[in-house]
C-alpha positions in Angstrom: -2.6 -8.5 -117.6 -4.0 -7.2 -120.6 -2.6 -3.3 -121.3 -1.9 -2.5 -117.7 -1.9 1.3 -117.5 1.3 2.2 -115.1 -0.7 5.3 -113.8 -4.1 3.6 -112.7 -4.5 1.8 -109.6 -0.7 1.0 -108.7 -0.7 0.1 -105.5 -3.4 -1.6 -105.1 -2.7 -3.3 -108.2 0.9 -4.4 -106.9 -0.3 -6.0 -104.0 -3.3 -7.8 -105.6 -0.5 -8.9 -107.7 1.4 -10.2 -104.9 -1.0 -11.9 -103.3 -1.7 -14.1 -106.2 1.9 -14.8 -106.9 2.5 -15.9 -102.8 -0.8 -18.5 -103.8 1.1 -19.3 -106.4 -1.0 -18.3 -109.3 0.9 -17.3 -112.8 1.1 -13.8 -114.5 1.1 -13.5 -118.2 1.4 -9.7 -119.2 0.3 -9.2 -123.0 1.7 -5.8 -123.2 3.4 -4.3 -126.3 6.1 -3.0 -124.2 7.8 -5.2 -120.7 7.6 -2.8 -118.2 6.6 -2.1 -114.6 4.1 -5.0 -113.9 4.7 -6.7 -117.0 8.7 -7.0 -115.9 7.1 -8.6 -113.0 5.0 -10.9 -114.4 6.0 -15.0 -115.5 5.5 -14.5 -118.4 5.4 -11.8 -121.4 3.6 -11.8 -124.7 4.6 -8.3 -126.8 1.8 -8.2 -129.1 1.3 -5.8 -131.7 -0.5 -3.0 -130.4 -4.0 -3.0 -130.9 -4.7 -6.7 -131.5 -5.6 -7.7 -128.1 -8.9 -8.2 -129.1 -7.8 -10.7 -131.9 -5.4 -12.6 -129.4 -8.7 -12.8 -126.8 -11.3 -14.1 -129.9 -8.3 -16.8 -130.9 -7.6 -17.2 -127.0 -11.8 -18.6 -127.3 -11.1 -20.5 -130.3 -9.2 -23.0 -128.8 -11.2 -23.2 -125.6 -14.4 -23.7 -127.7 -12.3 -26.1 -130.0 -11.0 -28.0 -127.3 -14.0 -27.7 -125.5 -12.4 -26.6 -122.3 -16.0 -24.5 -121.4 -17.3 -24.7 -118.3 -20.8 -25.1 -119.2 -22.6 -25.6 -116.0 -21.1 -22.0 -115.0 -22.3 -20.5 -118.1 -26.3 -22.6 -117.8 -26.3 -20.6 -114.2 -25.0 -17.6 -114.4 -24.5 -16.3 -117.9 -27.0 -15.3 -120.9 -25.6 -17.7 -122.8 -28.7 -20.5 -122.9 -30.9 -17.3 -123.6 -32.4 -17.2 -127.5 -31.7 -14.7 -130.0 -34.2 -14.3 -132.7 -33.3 -15.7 -136.3 -35.3 -13.2 -138.5 -33.7 -11.1 -141.3 -35.0 -8.0 -142.0 -37.4 -8.2 -138.9 -37.2 -5.0 -136.7 -36.4 -7.8 -133.6 -33.7 -9.9 -135.8 -30.8 -10.2 -133.4 -32.9 -9.5 -130.1 -33.7 -11.8 -127.3 -37.0 -13.7 -127.6 -39.2 -13.0 -124.4 -42.3 -14.4 -123.2 -45.7 -12.4 -122.4 -44.2 -10.9 -119.1 -41.1 -9.9 -121.1 -38.7 -12.4 -119.5 -36.0 -13.8 -121.7 -36.7 -17.5 -123.1 -34.5 -20.3 -124.2 -35.4 -24.0 -124.0 -35.7 -26.6 -121.3 -34.1 -29.9 -122.7 -35.4 -31.3 -120.1 -39.7 -30.6 -121.6 -38.6 -30.4 -124.5 -40.5 -26.9 -124.6 -39.8 -22.8 -124.5 -39.3 -21.7 -121.1 -38.6 -18.5 -119.3 -34.5 -18.5 -118.7 -35.2 -16.9 -115.4 -36.6 -20.2 -114.0 -34.1 -22.2 -112.0 -35.9 -26.2 -113.0 -34.8 -26.2 -116.0 -32.1 -27.4 -118.0 -31.4 -25.1 -120.6 -30.2 -26.0 -124.5 -27.2 -24.3 -125.3 -26.8 -25.2 -129.0 -29.9 -25.9 -131.6 -32.3 -23.4 -133.6 -35.9 -23.6 -131.8 -39.1 -22.7 -133.1 -40.8 -19.8 -131.2 -44.8 -19.9 -131.0 -44.9 -17.5 -134.0 -43.1 -19.8 -135.9 -40.3 -17.8 -136.2 -36.4 -19.6 -135.2 -34.6 -18.8 -132.2 -31.0 -20.0 -131.6 -28.8 -20.1 -127.8 -26.8 -17.2 -127.6 -23.7 -19.5 -127.2 -24.9 -20.9 -130.5 -23.8 -17.6 -132.0 -20.4 -17.6 -129.7 -19.5 -20.8 -131.3 -20.6 -19.7 -134.8 -18.5 -16.7 -134.5 -15.3 -18.0 -132.7 -14.7 -21.2 -134.1 -14.4 -19.6 -137.6 -11.0 -20.1 -139.1 -10.3 -16.3 -139.0 -9.8 -17.0 -135.1 -7.6 -20.0 -135.2 -3.9 -19.3 -133.8 -2.1 -19.7 -137.0 -4.8 -17.4 -138.6 -3.8 -15.0 -136.0 -0.5 -15.6 -134.9 1.2 -12.8 -137.5 -0.9 -10.2 -136.8 -0.5 -10.5 -133.1 2.7 -11.3 -133.4 1.9 -13.9 -130.4 3.1 -17.5 -131.9 -0.2 -20.3 -132.8 1.8 -22.2 -130.2 1.8 -20.1 -127.3 -1.7 -18.9 -128.0 -3.0 -22.4 -127.6 -0.4 -23.4 -124.4 -2.0 -20.4 -123.3 -5.6 -21.4 -124.1 -4.7 -25.0 -122.5 -3.4 -22.8 -119.1 -6.6 -20.8 -119.0 -8.3 -23.7 -118.7 -6.9 -25.4 -116.1 
């Protein structure tokens, strides 16, 4: 639970938490204060206000660093394999690369060529740099995520003081999320 407001959907949240806990789920509360839902959590982490995003970045860092990412899920249900144009200074730098029909592109590892990311009969790459038909370069969304969140600024040891959450707790929480 991240910063759950006590006055928003109180009864449905209580019912849902009760059902989850009855099935053996561990409830972790990340909030500056330990009241309401946070008081009934199995674990409470008293985070410094306004640093939730930084903690999430550290969790992503740990999941990437330890290679505890469900890559099959990312390929099937997200835009992680879609290609992003890398053409500094161009109007479309940072936008999705698209085919003539406007469909997003990915790189198909099986054929070794660009393909529509909407196809289900491909094996899209999540890393690498690829050349588009016009010679520009493009990279998968997942590569950009990895480049950003594997940076040392998101390492648990780097964010512990600012978030108020010990680095060991961040690493443990990431490992629990992975399992």
